[in-house]
Phi, psi and omega in degrees: 000124178252148181261132183286348183286132186285345184240153175234130174259119174270125183217167177204171178291157177049048181234097180304321178295325177300311182295325178296315181294318179298320178295322181297318180293328182276316189268285186295326180267002171051034178070014185300339183246008182309316184285356179253354187242125169268128178271125180241109188260127182305315185276331181275336179216066188298324182291314177296316179302308181297316182298310183288323178296316181295321182296335182245016178052043180276127182245354180206161177242161353284161174205153174245137177245134170263103185307309186302321184261342185078006179286141175247140171251113181257339176270082185264011182275351183252124179301318179299315181297316182296313183295319179295322178295318183285347179253012179293000000 
């Protein structure tokens, strides 16, 4: 099963940076990209999370993946960097 959304947000429990990124997507960006982002939660969907994280050598969360290019954004603390990544 493939998801048509071009971005994946990797997240997990007890991750302050994950919560910060989620708030950033909801508040300053006003949910503008919600329909383009699949949220992949480590504890809620461990098999899919592990498979996709391993395929992209992802070692930490949060991270954003651009499916078509395979690019990862690991520096998710900057609103400018996140917005630029999501508008590529």
